[in-house]
N, C-alpha and C positions, 0 to 999 in steps of 0.2 A: 617781575622778579621779586617785589617785595611781598606778594602773595604766599610765596614759598614758605613752608614752616620749617624753621631750623634750618637745619642743613640735610642734603640727600642722606637718606637711612644709613647707607653703608660707611661714607665718610664719618658720620656720628658714630658709628661703632667703633671705626678705626681711633678716633679721638678718644673714646672711652678706654680702649684697649691699651693705647699708649700711657694713658694716666695710669692704668693698672699695673703696667710693667715698671713704671717710676715707682710706685709704690711698694711693688713686690719684686726688685730687681733679679732675684735669684729664683723666682718661680717659673717653671716650665709650662708656659700658656699654650693650650692646645685650641686651636681654631676650627670649630665646626660651623662657622657663621657664613662670611661671604662664599659665595658659590665659585671658588676659584680651584679648578682642577690642580692635582698634585702628582698624579702619575705621570712618567716619561712619555714622550709621543713615539709610538713605534717606530723602529729605525727606517723601515721601508718608506716611511713618508718624509722623515727628516733626510734621509740619504737623497732622495728626489730633490727637495728644496735646496740642498748643499751643491749638489751638482748643477743646478740651474744657477746658483747664485756664483760659482765659480766661473760658470760660461760667460756670465756678464763682463768678466774682465778681459774677455777675448774680443776681437772685431767681429768674428763668425756668430758668437754667442749673444752679444749685446742686443738688448731689446729697450725701448723706450715706453713712451706712451701705449696702452691697449685701449680697447674699446672700453667706454665708460660702462656699459652694460656687463661687461665680463668677458673672460676667454670664451669662445665659442665652444671649445671642446668640453670645457666645465661645465657650461649650461646645458648642453646635450647629455653629459653624464649624470648631472642632478635631475634632468627631466626623465631619464631612462631609469636610473638607479633607485632615485626615492618616490617616483611617483608612477612607475611601472605602466599598468593598463589604465590609468586615470586619465588619459587624454590630454597631458600637460606638454606643450611643446617648448623646445629650447628658447624660442623667441618671447616666451612669457615669462622666463626666469631672469631675473636681474642679480648679479652677484655684487656683494657689497663687503664691507670691513665690519660688519657683525649685526646682529638683529636689533641691538639698541640704536645704532645709527640709522637702519632702516625705520624704526618708530619715528625718530624725528624728521626724516624725509617725506614719511607719510603724513605726518602732522603739517609739514610745510604745504604739502599737496592739499590737504583738508581746508586749511585755512582758520581764522578765528572765528568765523561765524556757525561752525559745526557743532552739533550736540553730540554729547557721547556717552556711553554706558561702560562700566568696567566692573568686572567681577569683585567682590568684597569678601574676603582679602583677595589682593591682586599685587603683582610686580609694581613697585611704585613709579618705574619709569614711564608707564601710560599715564598716569595722573600729571606727574611733574612736568612732562613735556606738553599736556594740555594747558597746565597753568602757564607755562613760558609762552605759549601761542596765543594766550589771551581768550581761551574758549571757557573759562570759569569765571564764578564770582569770588566773594571773598570766603575765608575759611570760618565755618561756624563751630564754635567752641563747644556748644551744648551736643551736637551730633556728631562732632569730630569728622565733618565732611565739607567738602568745597561745594558751594551753591554752583548750580549749572552742569554738575555730573551727577548721573544716575548710577546709584551703587547697587549692583545685583548681589545680595546677600547670598553666599554659599557657605552652608555650614552642614554638620552631621546630619541634622533632621531632615534635610531636603536633599539628602546624598550630594551634597556640594554643587547643586545646579539651581540655578534662579528660577524663581516662580514669574515668568513673563507676563502673566495676566495682572500683575500688580505693578509693573514698572511702565512709565510712559514711552512712547516712540522715541528713538533718537536715530540721528544720522548714522552714527559709527557706533559699532559694539566691538570692544576689545575683549578678546577670549583666549586664554591659555590653557592648554591641555597637552601634558599632563600640567596641571596647575602648579605655579610656583606662587605662594608658598605651601599650600596643602597637600602636594604631591598626588591628587587625585586625576585620575585620566577619565575624560568624559566617555560615556557608552556611546553605542552607535544611536541607540534611541534618543538621547539626549542630544546629539549633535543633529540628528533629523529634525528635531524640535526648534533647534537653534536657526538652522537654514529655512526653516518654515516662516519663522517669526521674522526673520531678514526680508523674505520674500513679501510677506503681508504688509509689513512696515516701510518697504523701500530703503532699507538700512544696508550699510556695508560692513561686512564682518571683518576685522584684523584678527587673523588667527594665528596665534604664536605657538609652534610646534618644537620649540628649541630642545624639549626633552623627550621627544617621540621614540627615539632610540632605546629608551629605558622600558617601554612597554613591553610587559611579559605576557600578557593576556590577549584577548581578541579585541580590545579596545582599538578603535581607529587611530592610525597614526598621522593621519592628515585629513582636513577637513573635506578634500577632493574625493574621499571615499564615499561620501554622501551625494546621492544623486541632486542634481540642481545647485551644488554649492559654487560652481565654477560662475554662475551668474550672479552670485552676491558676496564672495568671499576673496579677501588677499591672504595670502599664507606667508609668514616670515619665519626663518628658521636659521640655525647658525651651526657651525663646526666647532664653537667653543666647549661644549658639553659633550657634544658627539664625539669629537678627535682630540680634545684637550688643546684646543687652538685660542684659548683665552688670551694669551700674550700674543699669538700669531696673527689674529683678528681676520675672520672670513665668515661670510654668512650669505644669505640669499633670500630675494622676496619673489613671490610668485604672483603675477597679475594676469589673471586670463582674459583673453581677448573677449570672452562673453560678458564680462562685467562692464557695464555702461551706466551713464548717469541716466536720469528721467529723461533727458533731451535725445538719449541714443547714442552720445558720444563716448567712445570707448576710454575707460579709466587708464587703460594702458597706456596711451599716446600721451597723457598728462603726466603719468610716472616717468616715462621716458624722458619727457622734457626735464622735469626736476632732476633726475639723476644726471642728465648730461650738463645741466647748468651748475649743479652744485657739489659735483663729485668727479674727481679724474680717474675712478676705477680703483677696484682694490689691488693690493700690492701683486705684483706678477709672481714673486716667490711664494706668497701664499697660495695663490691659485694652482700653481703647480703642486703645492702640498694637498691641496683640495683634490685634484685628479689622483694623486697617489691613494688619498683615503678611500676614493671610490673604486679603486682597482680590486680585483678579487683578493689578493693577498694583503692590501692594505685594510679593507673592510673587515676581513676575519681577525687582524690584529687588533682594530679598534673593539671589536665585539668582545675580545679578552679583557681590555682594559675597563670597559663599560662593566663587565662581569665582576670586576674587583669592587667598584663603588657600589654595586647592587647589593653584594655581600656585606659591605660596609654598613649600608643602609640597614639591612636585616639585623645586623648586631644591635644597631642603635634602637630599632624598634623593640627588638627582644628586650633589651635593657630597660626601657621604659615601662615596657608591658609588665614585665617581673616586679617593677616597683609600683604597681597598680595605677598607673598613668593612663589615660585615654590617649592613644596613640592612633594618627592617620596618616596615610602616605607610605613612603619607604618600600612600596612594591613596585610601583611602575614610575618610580622618581627615585633621585638621589637625596629626597628631603622627607624628614619626618616632622610631622605637625602634632605638637604635644600639647594637651589641654591642662591648664591649671585653674580650676574654676574658682570664682572669687578672689583672684589674684591679678594685679597689673602686670602686664607684660614685662616693662622695663623693671619693675621690681624683682621679677623671676629672673630676668637676664643678669641683673646686678648681683642677686643672691647666688647663682650659679658661678658667676665670675668671682665673686669674692670668695666662696667656700672651695671650689674645684679648680680654679684657674682655667676653665673651659668658656670660649667664646660661643654664644648662640645668637639668635637674631629675634628680637621682640615681635610678636606678632601684630601689635599696633601699628609698626611702620609699614604695614601692608593694607591699611585702611582699618576703620571702626570695626568690622568683622573679626579682625585678627586679636582683638583685645582678650587677654586671658591665656593666649597660646604663645608657644616659642617655636621657631624653625630650627631645626637641627641638621645640618648637613652631613654628607658621607664622603666629602671631598678631602679625604687625608690618607697618610698610610695605615696599614692594617694595624701596626704596632701601635700608633697613636690611638686609632679608633678603640682598641682594646683597653688602653690605658684609661683613655676618656670613660668607657664602660665601668671600669674598676673604681674610677673616682665617683661616678654618679651613684653607683650601686652603695658605696662607703658613705655617702652624703645623705641620700635619701632612704637608704635601707634600714 
């Protein structure tokens, strides 16, 4: 725990936001930072949860513990709706209380002796949980890296995909697509290379597809669209950004039966034991909401909400582009990745907050490859997104 640098990125931003609000008590702060959804959950989904919750107050409708792996109906619905013809079975789907919790349970499964690689920049939860599990060495101030972690540099000049020929083999590869924070979705050819690297090296890919519902082009939404991926990859995902369940808490992990250790023992059996030992199952109310999300009516309603965020992202991208900034993402993702060459990320964060009262996220919080960038999120009302655009144009224009 002592190896962890300062606080976790987002609590640190929260601390700075509170200090700013104390300094400027009458300022209207607009948060485009922490990726927390803001649009209401469609009523077809909340109605299903409400009816189930009310039924719990009756003898006929009361339910206690469910299966630790999740409601069978929801597991089947995810396998069918999210994975279609990819050959994923309901028994390979584990329902959880969110992707971040699955990261922790997977790290528990892997143990402290595993070596890991992460995209750089990357979601900080992968790194911080690796540190807590004891998989890393000390922090190196010169490189801004933890010893024992391989950082896969992803930047514009390599199309946000690492050069694996320059990276030592690791046991685990964490890979997020569309990437948080860069907003880039990996192409089919890139994912084919990733799967091939894992096969050659005997590595396990932990593939985070939490933002796959934002993909607009032909980029794969799942690693299992790639032939052979079921032999090397675990996929985690979430209802948080897909359905606005950031507070409701619901996610899932897919562990294919084809995935095994070098001994031939199925990884699925070990993960099942981890889940059943450390978890009593996702909330039954949340799981009913998940089922409603995957109904035809619920799914269409969710797509409309995602459309709002995607339009917000376009406004943000257009704003920074018009100001002459290099902007990435914002097409297959609710995040814009904005470059400020020659500047420190925390300095840009502070300047924007001080001058416009807008919260962003400093890119360096996602790894050394994020220095000089900020992440700007699209999770807010259209009115506040337009106001943020006005303020940014006024300040930078």
